[in-house]
NULUMTI-972389 format. One record per residue: residue in one letter; y, z, x of N, C-alpha, C, O in turn; chain. Coordinates in Angstrom, 2 decimals. Example, Ala and Ser with C-alpha at 12.3 -4.5 7.8 and 13.67 -1.06 7.14 Angstrom:
BEGIN
+-----+---------+---------+---------+---------+---------+---------+---------+---------+---------+---------+---------+---------+-------+
: res :     n.y :     n.z :     n.x :    ca.y :    ca.z :    ca.x :     c.y :     c.z :     c.x :     o.y :     o.z :     o.x : chain :
+-----+---------+---------+---------+---------+---------+---------+---------+---------+---------+---------+---------+---------+-------+
:   A :   -5.69 :    7.80 :   13.19 :   -4.50 :    7.80 :   12.30 :   -3.30 :    7.80 :   13.20 :   -3.32 :    8.46 :   14.24 :     A :
:   S :   -2.25 :    7.08 :   12.85 :   -1.06 :    7.14 :   13.67 :    0.03 :    7.87 :   12.90 :    1.14 :    8.04 :   13.41 :     A :
+-----+---------+---------+---------+---------+---------+---------+---------+---------+---------+---------+---------+---------+-------+
***
This chain:
BEGIN
+-----+---------+---------+---------+---------+---------+---------+---------+---------+---------+---------+---------+---------+-------+
: res :     n.y :     n.z :     n.x :    ca.y :    ca.z :    ca.x :     c.y :     c.z :     c.x :     o.y :     o.z :     o.x : chain :
+-----+---------+---------+---------+---------+---------+---------+---------+---------+---------+---------+---------+---------+-------+
:   M :   36.89 :   17.06 :   50.42 :   37.81 :   18.17 :   50.55 :   38.28 :   18.32 :   51.99 :   39.48 :   18.44 :   52.24 :     A :
:   F :   37.33 :   18.32 :   52.96 :   37.67 :   18.41 :   54.38 :   36.91 :   17.32 :   55.13 :   35.98 :   16.72 :   54.61 :     A :
:   N :   37.34 :   17.08 :   56.37 :   36.69 :   16.12 :   57.25 :   36.02 :   16.87 :   58.39 :   36.67 :   17.62 :   59.11 :     A :
:   I :   34.72 :   16.67 :   58.54 :   33.97 :   17.25 :   59.65 :   33.78 :   16.13 :   60.66 :   33.25 :   15.07 :   60.33 :     A :
:   V :   34.23 :   16.37 :   61.89 :   34.15 :   15.35 :   62.92 :   33.28 :   15.88 :   64.06 :   33.61 :   16.88 :   64.69 :     A :
:   L :   32.17 :   15.20 :   64.32 :   31.27 :   15.57 :   65.41 :   31.46 :   14.59 :   66.56 :   31.26 :   13.38 :   66.39 :     A :
:   I :   31.84 :   15.10 :   67.72 :   32.02 :   14.27 :   68.89 :   30.74 :   14.31 :   69.73 :   30.40 :   15.35 :   70.30 :     A :
:   S :   30.05 :   13.20 :   69.79 :   28.83 :   13.03 :   70.60 :   27.75 :   14.09 :   70.33 :   27.26 :   14.71 :   71.27 :     A :
:   P :   27.39 :   14.30 :   69.07 :   26.31 :   15.27 :   68.82 :   25.01 :   14.78 :   69.47 :   24.77 :   13.57 :   69.57 :     A :
:   Q :   24.18 :   15.73 :   69.92 :   22.98 :   15.39 :   70.67 :   21.68 :   15.73 :   69.95 :   20.63 :   15.17 :   70.26 :     A :
:   I :   21.73 :   16.64 :   68.99 :   20.52 :   17.14 :   68.36 :   20.48 :   16.68 :   66.91 :   21.32 :   17.09 :   66.11 :     A :
:   P :   19.51 :   15.83 :   66.55 :   19.51 :   15.22 :   65.22 :   19.42 :   16.22 :   64.07 :   20.06 :   16.02 :   63.04 :     A :
:   W :   18.64 :   17.28 :   64.22 :   18.51 :   18.19 :   63.08 :   19.79 :   18.99 :   62.85 :   20.03 :   19.42 :   61.72 :     A :
:   N :   20.60 :   19.22 :   63.87 :   21.91 :   19.83 :   63.64 :   22.79 :   18.90 :   62.80 :   23.43 :   19.34 :   61.85 :     A :
:   T :   22.80 :   17.63 :   63.16 :   23.60 :   16.66 :   62.41 :   23.07 :   16.53 :   60.99 :   23.85 :   16.39 :   60.05 :     A :
:   G :   21.75 :   16.56 :   60.82 :   21.17 :   16.51 :   59.48 :   21.61 :   17.70 :   58.64 :   21.97 :   17.54 :   57.47 :     A :
:   A :   21.58 :   18.89 :   59.23 :   22.01 :   20.09 :   58.50 :   23.50 :   20.03 :   58.17 :   23.91 :   20.45 :   57.09 :     A :
:   I :   24.29 :   19.51 :   59.09 :   25.74 :   19.38 :   58.85 :   25.99 :   18.33 :   57.77 :   26.91 :   18.48 :   56.96 :     A :
:   G :   25.18 :   17.28 :   57.74 :   25.29 :   16.29 :   56.67 :   25.02 :   16.91 :   55.32 :   25.73 :   16.64 :   54.34 :     A :
:   R :   24.02 :   17.75 :   55.26 :   23.69 :   18.47 :   54.01 :   24.87 :   19.36 :   53.61 :   25.23 :   19.41 :   52.43 :     A :
:   L :   25.45 :   20.05 :   54.57 :   26.62 :   20.89 :   54.32 :   27.78 :   20.04 :   53.80 :   28.49 :   20.45 :   52.88 :     A :
:   A :   27.99 :   18.87 :   54.39 :   29.08 :   17.99 :   53.97 :   28.93 :   17.57 :   52.51 :   29.90 :   17.59 :   51.76 :     A :
:   V :   27.72 :   17.20 :   52.12 :   27.48 :   16.80 :   50.73 :   27.76 :   17.98 :   49.80 :   28.39 :   17.81 :   48.76 :     A :
:   N :   27.28 :   19.16 :   50.15 :   27.43 :   20.32 :   49.28 :   28.84 :   20.87 :   49.21 :   29.15 :   21.67 :   48.32 :     A :
:   T :   29.71 :   20.45 :   50.12 :   31.10 :   20.91 :   50.09 :   32.06 :   19.76 :   49.79 :   33.28 :   19.92 :   49.87 :     A :
:   N :   31.50 :   18.60 :   49.44 :   32.32 :   17.42 :   49.17 :   33.20 :   17.07 :   50.37 :   34.35 :   16.66 :   50.20 :     A :
:   S :   32.66 :   17.25 :   51.57 :   33.39 :   16.92 :   52.80 :   32.93 :   15.58 :   53.33 :   31.83 :   15.11 :   53.01 :     A :
:   K :   33.76 :   14.97 :   54.13 :   33.44 :   13.69 :   54.75 :   32.95 :   13.95 :   56.18 :   33.57 :   14.72 :   56.91 :     A :
:   L :   31.85 :   13.31 :   56.56 :   31.32 :   13.47 :   57.92 :   31.67 :   12.24 :   58.75 :   31.41 :   11.11 :   58.36 :     A :
:   H :   32.27 :   12.51 :   59.92 :   32.59 :   11.48 :   60.89 :   31.77 :   11.76 :   62.15 :   31.72 :   12.90 :   62.61 :     A :
:   L :   31.14 :   10.73 :   62.70 :   30.37 :   10.86 :   63.93 :   31.01 :    9.96 :   64.98 :   31.17 :    8.76 :   64.76 :     A :
:   I :   31.36 :   10.54 :   66.11 :   31.97 :    9.77 :   67.19 :   30.94 :    9.55 :   68.28 :   30.39 :   10.50 :   68.84 :     A :
:   E :   30.69 :    8.30 :   68.58 :   29.71 :    7.93 :   69.60 :   30.22 :    8.24 :   71.00 :   31.43 :    8.34 :   71.21 :     A :
:   P :   29.31 :    8.39 :   71.95 :   27.87 :    8.13 :   71.83 :   27.14 :    9.29 :   71.16 :   27.49 :   10.46 :   71.36 :     A :
:   L :   26.13 :    8.95 :   70.38 :   25.27 :    9.94 :   69.74 :   24.01 :   10.08 :   70.59 :   23.59 :    9.13 :   71.25 :     A :
:   G :   23.40 :   11.24 :   70.56 :   22.18 :   11.46 :   71.32 :   20.94 :   11.04 :   70.56 :   19.83 :   11.38 :   70.97 :     A :
:   F :   21.10 :   10.29 :   69.47 :   20.00 :    9.90 :   68.60 :   20.50 :    8.81 :   67.67 :   21.69 :    8.52 :   67.63 :     A :
:   S :   19.59 :    8.21 :   66.94 :   19.95 :    7.23 :   65.91 :   20.07 :    7.97 :   64.58 :   19.25 :    8.84 :   64.28 :     A :
:   I :   21.08 :    7.64 :   63.79 :   21.21 :    8.33 :   62.49 :   20.14 :    7.87 :   61.51 :   20.03 :    8.40 :   60.40 :     A :
:   D :   19.35 :    6.90 :   61.91 :   18.22 :    6.48 :   61.09 :   16.97 :    7.31 :   61.38 :   15.96 :    7.16 :   60.69 :     A :
:   E :   17.02 :    8.17 :   62.40 :   15.84 :    8.93 :   62.79 :   15.36 :    9.84 :   61.67 :   16.13 :   10.42 :   60.91 :     A :
:   K :   14.07 :    9.93 :   61.62 :   13.39 :   10.76 :   60.63 :   13.85 :   12.23 :   60.70 :   14.00 :   12.87 :   59.66 :     A :
:   S :   14.07 :   12.75 :   61.90 :   14.46 :   14.16 :   62.04 :   15.84 :   14.44 :   61.45 :   16.07 :   15.53 :   60.92 :     A :
:   V :   16.76 :   13.47 :   61.53 :   18.09 :   13.66 :   60.92 :   17.93 :   13.71 :   59.41 :   18.48 :   14.58 :   58.75 :     A :
:   K :   17.17 :   12.78 :   58.88 :   16.97 :   12.72 :   57.44 :   16.19 :   13.93 :   56.94 :   16.48 :   14.44 :   55.85 :     A :
:   R :   15.22 :   14.41 :   57.71 :   14.45 :   15.57 :   57.30 :   15.34 :   16.81 :   57.23 :   15.25 :   17.58 :   56.27 :     A :
:   A :   16.18 :   17.01 :   58.23 :   17.08 :   18.17 :   58.23 :   18.09 :   18.08 :   57.09 :   18.49 :   19.10 :   56.53 :     A :
:   G :   18.51 :   16.86 :   56.75 :   19.45 :   16.67 :   55.66 :   18.79 :   16.63 :   54.30 :   19.46 :   16.54 :   53.27 :     A :
:   L :   17.46 :   16.69 :   54.31 :   16.66 :   16.63 :   53.09 :   17.06 :   15.43 :   52.25 :   17.37 :   14.37 :   52.78 :     A :
:   D :   17.07 :   15.60 :   50.96 :   17.40 :   14.47 :   50.08 :   18.90 :   14.25 :   49.96 :   19.35 :   13.43 :   49.15 :     A :
:   Y :   19.69 :   14.96 :   50.76 :   21.14 :   14.79 :   50.74 :   21.60 :   13.62 :   51.60 :   22.68 :   13.07 :   51.37 :     A :
:   W :   20.80 :   13.23 :   52.57 :   21.27 :   12.25 :   53.56 :   21.67 :   10.93 :   52.90 :   22.62 :   10.29 :   53.35 :     A :
:   N :   20.97 :   10.52 :   51.86 :   21.32 :    9.25 :   51.21 :   22.61 :    9.35 :   50.40 :   23.14 :    8.32 :   49.97 :     A :
:   K :   23.14 :   10.53 :   50.18 :   24.40 :   10.73 :   49.46 :   25.59 :   10.85 :   50.41 :   26.74 :   10.96 :   49.98 :     A :
:   L :   25.32 :   10.82 :   51.70 :   26.32 :   11.19 :   52.69 :   27.23 :   10.04 :   53.14 :   28.45 :   10.17 :   53.07 :     A :
:   A :   26.67 :    8.95 :   53.57 :   27.44 :    7.81 :   54.10 :   28.44 :    8.24 :   55.18 :   29.64 :    8.10 :   54.99 :     A :
:   P :   27.95 :    8.77 :   56.31 :   28.88 :    9.16 :   57.37 :   29.57 :    7.95 :   57.98 :   29.01 :    6.85 :   58.01 :     A :
:   T :   30.78 :    8.16 :   58.47 :   31.49 :    7.10 :   59.18 :   31.21 :    7.29 :   60.66 :   31.40 :    8.37 :   61.20 :     A :
:   V :   30.74 :    6.23 :   61.31 :   30.45 :    6.29 :   62.74 :   31.54 :    5.53 :   63.49 :   31.83 :    4.37 :   63.18 :     A :
:   W :   32.14 :    6.20 :   64.46 :   33.23 :    5.64 :   65.26 :   32.69 :    5.34 :   66.66 :   31.87 :    6.09 :   67.18 :     A :
:   N :   33.15 :    4.25 :   67.27 :   32.69 :    3.86 :   68.60 :   33.10 :    4.84 :   69.68 :   32.37 :    5.04 :   70.65 :     A :
:   N :   34.28 :    5.46 :   69.52 :   34.77 :    6.42 :   70.50 :   35.94 :    7.21 :   69.89 :   36.39 :    6.91 :   68.79 :     A :
:   F :   36.41 :    8.20 :   70.63 :   37.49 :    9.05 :   70.12 :   38.78 :    8.26 :   69.92 :   39.49 :    8.48 :   68.94 :     A :
:   D :   39.09 :    7.35 :   70.83 :   40.32 :    6.57 :   70.70 :   40.35 :    5.75 :   69.42 :   41.39 :    5.64 :   68.77 :     A :
:   E :   39.21 :    5.17 :   69.07 :   39.14 :    4.40 :   67.82 :   39.42 :    5.32 :   66.62 :   40.17 :    4.96 :   65.72 :     A :
:   F :   38.81 :    6.51 :   66.62 :   39.05 :    7.48 :   65.56 :   40.53 :    7.86 :   65.52 :   41.15 :    7.86 :   64.45 :     A :
:   L :   41.08 :    8.19 :   66.67 :   42.47 :    8.63 :   66.77 :   43.43 :    7.56 :   66.25 :   44.35 :    7.86 :   65.50 :     A :
:   N :   43.21 :    6.32 :   66.65 :   44.08 :    5.22 :   66.19 :   44.03 :    5.05 :   64.67 :   45.03 :    4.67 :   64.06 :     A :
:   A :   42.89 :    5.32 :   64.07 :   42.75 :    5.19 :   62.61 :   43.40 :    6.35 :   61.85 :   43.67 :    6.24 :   60.66 :     A :
:   H :   43.65 :    7.46 :   62.55 :   44.19 :    8.66 :   61.90 :   45.43 :    9.19 :   62.62 :   45.69 :   10.39 :   62.61 :     A :
:   I :   46.16 :    8.32 :   63.25 :   47.29 :    8.70 :   64.10 :   48.32 :    9.55 :   63.36 :   48.90 :   10.46 :   63.96 :     A :
:   S :   48.55 :    9.28 :   62.10 :   49.57 :   10.02 :   61.35 :   49.10 :   11.41 :   60.91 :   49.89 :   12.19 :   60.40 :     A :
:   K :   47.83 :   11.71 :   61.10 :   47.28 :   12.99 :   60.63 :   46.95 :   13.95 :   61.77 :   46.31 :   14.98 :   61.55 :     A :
:   Q :   47.39 :   13.64 :   62.99 :   47.04 :   14.43 :   64.16 :   47.43 :   15.90 :   64.07 :   46.77 :   16.76 :   64.65 :     A :
:   D :   48.49 :   16.20 :   63.35 :   48.91 :   17.59 :   63.24 :   47.94 :   18.41 :   62.38 :   48.04 :   19.64 :   62.34 :     A :
:   R :   47.00 :   17.74 :   61.71 :   46.00 :   18.44 :   60.89 :   44.61 :   18.36 :   61.53 :   43.60 :   18.49 :   60.84 :     A :
:   F :   44.56 :   18.14 :   62.84 :   43.32 :   18.16 :   63.61 :   43.11 :   19.58 :   64.14 :   44.05 :   20.20 :   64.63 :     A :
:   F :   41.89 :   20.10 :   64.04 :   41.54 :   21.41 :   64.60 :   40.27 :   21.27 :   65.42 :   39.27 :   20.73 :   64.94 :     A :
:   F :   40.31 :   21.75 :   66.66 :   39.24 :   21.54 :   67.62 :   38.55 :   22.86 :   67.95 :   39.16 :   23.76 :   68.53 :     A :
:   A :   37.28 :   22.98 :   67.58 :   36.51 :   24.20 :   67.84 :   36.03 :   24.20 :   69.29 :   35.40 :   23.25 :   69.74 :     A :
:   T :   36.34 :   25.27 :   69.99 :   35.98 :   25.38 :   71.39 :   35.89 :   26.84 :   71.81 :   36.49 :   27.72 :   71.18 :     A :
:   T :   35.14 :   27.09 :   72.86 :   35.10 :   28.44 :   73.43 :   36.20 :   28.60 :   74.48 :   36.33 :   29.67 :   75.08 :     A :
:   K :   37.00 :   27.57 :   74.70 :   38.00 :   27.56 :   75.77 :   39.41 :   27.89 :   75.28 :   40.39 :   27.40 :   75.83 :     A :
:   T :   39.50 :   28.72 :   74.26 :   40.80 :   29.17 :   73.77 :   40.64 :   30.59 :   73.24 :   39.53 :   31.04 :   72.96 :     A :
:   Q :   41.74 :   31.29 :   73.11 :   41.74 :   32.62 :   72.51 :   42.23 :   32.59 :   71.06 :   42.24 :   33.61 :   70.38 :     A :
:   Q :   42.63 :   31.41 :   70.59 :   43.19 :   31.26 :   69.25 :   42.06 :   31.22 :   68.21 :   41.34 :   30.23 :   68.12 :     A :
:   V :   41.90 :   32.28 :   67.45 :   40.79 :   32.37 :   66.51 :   41.01 :   31.48 :   65.29 :   42.14 :   31.27 :   64.85 :     A :
:   Y :   39.92 :   30.96 :   64.77 :   39.98 :   30.00 :   63.66 :   40.64 :   30.59 :   62.42 :   41.31 :   29.86 :   61.68 :     A :
:   F :   40.47 :   31.88 :   62.17 :   41.03 :   32.47 :   60.94 :   42.53 :   32.75 :   61.05 :   43.13 :   33.25 :   60.10 :     A :
:   S :   43.14 :   32.43 :   62.19 :   44.60 :   32.55 :   62.31 :   45.30 :   31.29 :   61.81 :   46.53 :   31.27 :   61.69 :     A :
:   K :   44.54 :   30.25 :   61.53 :   45.11 :   28.99 :   61.07 :   45.09 :   28.91 :   59.55 :   44.22 :   29.50 :   58.90 :     A :
:   K :   46.05 :   28.20 :   59.00 :   46.08 :   27.92 :   57.56 :   45.62 :   26.49 :   57.38 :   46.33 :   25.54 :   57.72 :     A :
:   F :   44.42 :   26.33 :   56.85 :   43.84 :   25.01 :   56.64 :   44.33 :   24.43 :   55.31 :   44.67 :   25.15 :   54.38 :     A :
:   Q :   44.35 :   23.10 :   55.27 :   44.76 :   22.38 :   54.07 :   43.68 :   21.35 :   53.73 :   42.98 :   20.87 :   54.62 :     A :
:   P :   43.54 :   21.03 :   52.45 :   42.58 :   19.98 :   52.08 :   42.83 :   18.71 :   52.91 :   43.97 :   18.36 :   53.21 :     A :
:   D :   41.75 :   18.05 :   53.26 :   41.75 :   16.83 :   54.06 :   41.98 :   17.05 :   55.55 :   42.08 :   16.08 :   56.30 :     A :
:   D :   42.06 :   18.31 :   56.00 :   42.13 :   18.58 :   57.43 :   40.89 :   18.04 :   58.14 :   39.86 :   17.82 :   57.51 :     A :
:   F :   41.02 :   17.83 :   59.44 :   39.94 :   17.35 :   60.28 :   39.47 :   18.48 :   61.18 :   40.25 :   19.01 :   61.98 :     A :
:   L :   38.21 :   18.86 :   61.06 :   37.61 :   19.94 :   61.84 :   36.68 :   19.30 :   62.87 :   35.65 :   18.72 :   62.50 :     A :
:   F :   37.03 :   19.40 :   64.14 :   36.29 :   18.75 :   65.22 :   35.35 :   19.72 :   65.91 :   35.67 :   20.89 :   66.13 :     A :
:   F :   34.18 :   19.19 :   66.25 :   33.16 :   19.96 :   66.98 :   32.55 :   19.06 :   68.03 :   32.32 :   17.88 :   67.77 :     A :
:   G :   32.29 :   19.60 :   69.20 :   31.73 :   18.82 :   70.29 :   30.22 :   18.87 :   70.32 :   29.58 :   19.48 :   69.47 :     A :
:   S :   29.68 :   18.21 :   71.32 :   28.23 :   18.15 :   71.46 :   27.66 :   19.53 :   71.77 :   28.36 :   20.41 :   72.28 :     A :
:   E :   26.40 :   19.69 :   71.46 :   25.71 :   20.96 :   71.70 :   25.64 :   21.30 :   73.19 :   25.58 :   22.48 :   73.55 :     A :
:   T :   25.65 :   20.31 :   74.03 :   25.50 :   20.56 :   75.47 :   26.81 :   20.66 :   76.23 :   26.88 :   21.35 :   77.25 :     A :
:   A :   27.86 :   19.99 :   75.77 :   29.10 :   19.94 :   76.55 :   30.35 :   20.34 :   75.79 :   31.41 :   20.52 :   76.39 :     A :
:   G :   30.27 :   20.48 :   74.48 :   31.46 :   20.79 :   73.69 :   32.39 :   19.59 :   73.61 :   31.99 :   18.45 :   73.86 :     A :
:   I :   33.62 :   19.85 :   73.25 :   34.63 :   18.80 :   73.16 :   35.17 :   18.53 :   74.56 :   35.47 :   19.47 :   75.29 :     A :
:   P :   35.29 :   17.27 :   74.96 :   35.81 :   16.96 :   76.30 :   37.17 :   17.61 :   76.55 :   38.03 :   17.64 :   75.67 :     A :
:   E :   37.35 :   18.11 :   77.77 :   38.59 :   18.81 :   78.14 :   39.83 :   17.93 :   77.97 :   40.90 :   18.44 :   77.64 :     A :
:   I :   39.70 :   16.64 :   78.20 :   40.85 :   15.74 :   78.05 :   41.38 :   15.76 :   76.62 :   42.58 :   15.65 :   76.39 :     A :
:   I :   40.48 :   15.90 :   75.66 :   40.89 :   15.99 :   74.25 :   41.48 :   17.36 :   73.97 :   42.54 :   17.47 :   73.34 :     A :
:   L :   40.81 :   18.42 :   74.42 :   41.31 :   19.78 :   74.20 :   42.71 :   19.95 :   74.80 :   43.57 :   20.58 :   74.18 :     A :
:   N :   42.94 :   19.39 :   75.98 :   44.24 :   19.52 :   76.64 :   45.34 :   18.78 :   75.89 :   46.51 :   19.18 :   75.95 :     A :
:   K :   44.98 :   17.72 :   75.20 :   45.97 :   16.96 :   74.43 :   46.39 :   17.69 :   73.16 :   47.51 :   17.51 :   72.67 :     A :
:   F :   45.50 :   18.52 :   72.62 :   45.74 :   19.19 :   71.33 :   45.67 :   20.72 :   71.45 :   45.11 :   21.37 :   70.57 :     A :
:   T :   46.20 :   21.30 :   72.50 :   46.02 :   22.73 :   72.77 :   46.48 :   23.63 :   71.62 :   45.87 :   24.67 :   71.38 :     A :
:   K :   47.53 :   23.25 :   70.93 :   48.02 :   24.13 :   69.86 :   47.05 :   24.19 :   68.68 :   47.13 :   25.10 :   67.86 :     A :
:   N :   46.14 :   23.24 :   68.58 :   45.18 :   23.22 :   67.48 :   43.75 :   23.45 :   67.95 :   42.80 :   23.10 :   67.25 :     A :
:   N :   43.59 :   24.05 :   69.12 :   42.27 :   24.49 :   69.55 :   41.99 :   25.83 :   68.89 :   42.86 :   26.71 :   68.86 :     A :
:   I :   40.78 :   26.00 :   68.38 :   40.40 :   27.24 :   67.70 :   39.04 :   27.69 :   68.20 :   38.24 :   26.89 :   68.70 :     A :
:   T :   38.79 :   28.98 :   68.06 :   37.50 :   29.52 :   68.49 :   36.95 :   30.49 :   67.47 :   37.68 :   31.05 :   66.66 :     A :
:   I :   35.65 :   30.68 :   67.53 :   34.96 :   31.70 :   66.74 :   34.72 :   32.87 :   67.69 :   34.07 :   32.69 :   68.72 :     A :
:   P :   35.23 :   34.06 :   67.39 :   35.05 :   35.17 :   68.32 :   33.57 :   35.53 :   68.48 :   32.80 :   35.54 :   67.52 :     A :
:   M :   33.21 :   35.82 :   69.72 :   31.83 :   36.21 :   70.05 :   31.88 :   37.33 :   71.08 :   32.89 :   37.55 :   71.74 :     A :
:   S :   30.77 :   38.03 :   71.20 :   30.68 :   39.07 :   72.22 :   30.64 :   38.43 :   73.61 :   30.36 :   37.23 :   73.73 :     A :
:   K :   30.90 :   39.20 :   74.61 :   30.88 :   38.68 :   75.98 :   29.48 :   38.25 :   76.40 :   29.33 :   37.51 :   77.38 :     A :
:   D :   28.46 :   38.71 :   75.69 :   27.09 :   38.34 :   76.02 :   26.71 :   36.97 :   75.49 :   25.70 :   36.40 :   75.90 :     A :
:   G :   27.51 :   36.43 :   74.57 :   27.21 :   35.13 :   73.98 :   27.98 :   34.02 :   74.67 :   29.07 :   34.23 :   75.18 :     A :
:   R :   27.41 :   32.84 :   74.67 :   28.04 :   31.67 :   75.26 :   28.57 :   30.74 :   74.18 :   29.68 :   30.22 :   74.28 :     A :
:   S :   27.76 :   30.56 :   73.14 :   28.16 :   29.68 :   72.05 :   27.22 :   29.89 :   70.87 :   26.19 :   30.56 :   70.99 :     A :
:   L :   27.60 :   29.33 :   69.74 :   26.77 :   29.38 :   68.54 :   26.14 :   28.01 :   68.30 :   26.59 :   27.01 :   68.87 :     A :
:   N :   25.14 :   27.96 :   67.48 :   24.54 :   26.70 :   67.05 :   25.62 :   25.85 :   66.39 :   26.48 :   26.37 :   65.68 :     A :
:   L :   25.58 :   24.54 :   66.62 :   26.59 :   23.64 :   66.10 :   26.71 :   23.70 :   64.58 :   27.81 :   23.81 :   64.05 :     A :
:   A :   25.58 :   23.63 :   63.88 :   25.62 :   23.66 :   62.41 :   26.19 :   24.99 :   61.91 :   26.92 :   25.02 :   60.91 :     A :
:   M :   25.87 :   26.07 :   62.59 :   26.40 :   27.38 :   62.21 :   27.92 :   27.43 :   62.42 :   28.64 :   27.94 :   61.57 :     A :
:   S :   28.38 :   26.89 :   63.53 :   29.82 :   26.88 :   63.81 :   30.59 :   26.07 :   62.78 :   31.64 :   26.50 :   62.30 :     A :
:   V :   30.05 :   24.90 :   62.43 :   30.69 :   24.07 :   61.41 :   30.77 :   24.85 :   60.09 :   31.80 :   24.84 :   59.43 :     A :
:   S :   29.68 :   25.51 :   59.73 :   29.64 :   26.27 :   58.47 :   30.70 :   27.37 :   58.44 :   31.40 :   27.53 :   57.45 :     A :
:   I :   30.80 :   28.12 :   59.52 :   31.74 :   29.24 :   59.58 :   33.17 :   28.75 :   59.36 :   33.89 :   29.29 :   58.52 :     A :
:   I :   33.58 :   27.75 :   60.11 :   34.96 :   27.28 :   60.03 :   35.22 :   26.52 :   58.74 :   36.27 :   26.69 :   58.12 :     A :
:   L :   34.28 :   25.69 :   58.32 :   34.46 :   24.94 :   57.07 :   34.62 :   25.88 :   55.88 :   35.49 :   25.66 :   55.04 :     A :
:   Y :   33.80 :   26.90 :   55.81 :   33.91 :   27.79 :   54.65 :   35.16 :   28.66 :   54.70 :   35.62 :   29.10 :   53.64 :     A :
:   K :   35.71 :   28.93 :   55.85 :   37.02 :   29.60 :   55.92 :   38.08 :   28.66 :   55.36 :   38.96 :   29.09 :   54.60 :     A :
:   A :   38.02 :   27.39 :   55.71 :   38.97 :   26.41 :   55.19 :   38.86 :   26.30 :   53.68 :   39.86 :   26.23 :   52.97 :     A :
:   I :   37.63 :   26.28 :   53.18 :   37.42 :   26.22 :   51.73 :   37.95 :   27.49 :   51.07 :   38.63 :   27.42 :   50.04 :     A :
:   E :   37.65 :   28.64 :   51.65 :   38.13 :   29.91 :   51.08 :   39.65 :   29.91 :   50.94 :   40.18 :   30.36 :   49.93 :     A :
:   Q :   40.34 :   29.42 :   51.93 :   41.80 :   29.41 :   51.91 :   42.37 :   28.47 :   50.85 :   43.55 :   28.58 :   50.49 :     A :
:   N :   41.57 :   27.55 :   50.36 :   42.05 :   26.54 :   49.43 :   41.33 :   26.55 :   48.09 :   41.46 :   25.60 :   47.31 :     A :
:   F :   40.58 :   27.58 :   47.83 :   39.74 :   27.66 :   46.65 :   40.41 :   28.51 :   45.57 :   40.94 :   29.58 :   45.86 :     A :
:   T :   40.38 :   28.04 :   44.34 :   40.87 :   28.85 :   43.23 :   39.69 :   29.20 :   42.34 :   38.65 :   28.53 :   42.39 :     A :
:   A :   39.83 :   30.22 :   41.54 :   38.74 :   30.74 :   40.73 :   38.16 :   29.69 :   39.77 :   36.98 :   29.76 :   39.43 :     A :
:   F :   38.96 :   28.74 :   39.34 :   38.50 :   27.77 :   38.35 :   38.12 :   26.41 :   38.96 :   37.78 :   25.47 :   38.24 :     A :
:   E :   38.17 :   26.35 :   40.25 :   37.94 :   25.10 :   40.96 :   36.46 :   24.94 :   41.31 :   35.77 :   25.92 :   41.59 :     A :
:   T :   35.99 :   23.72 :   41.29 :   34.67 :   23.41 :   41.83 :   34.88 :   22.48 :   43.02 :   35.98 :   21.98 :   43.24 :     A :
:   L :   33.85 :   22.26 :   43.77 :   33.96 :   21.38 :   44.94 :   33.86 :   19.91 :   44.58 :   33.94 :   19.06 :   45.46 :     A :
:   N :   33.69 :   19.60 :   43.31 :   33.53 :   18.19 :   42.91 :   34.84 :   17.49 :   42.77 :   34.88 :   16.31 :   42.44 :     A :
+-----+---------+---------+---------+---------+---------+---------+---------+---------+---------+---------+---------+---------+-------+
***
């Protein structure tokens, strides 16, 4: 239904939880290297529980490789960041959109954010907060996208 794209994730259990979310929402998971762990690690599989074997994430060598493979779909890229005032719920998501999230430690590189400024989105937070957990952020935005495209008789299958 949607594409979840993680740029250089660093924490395996976050990626495992996001993998579980991807399976349960019929979303495709893309991982852009470098990764801070091996996707074969026990902690990734443990966090993804028995869903990890149903996932088959696509691993990309770098952002440019990903971009070249999806060049015609760039207008449907959305980049989650704390460096914009444009809230995620102001966007109208469509099936097959690409939802990008950066690493837990650095976020999405500024060079990428600057290239796609009109599609940078944020989750509003209080001034006391710096950021949310990566898996939580993916869940919030992904389920808004699903809500906008869900009908009463539809299933995620």
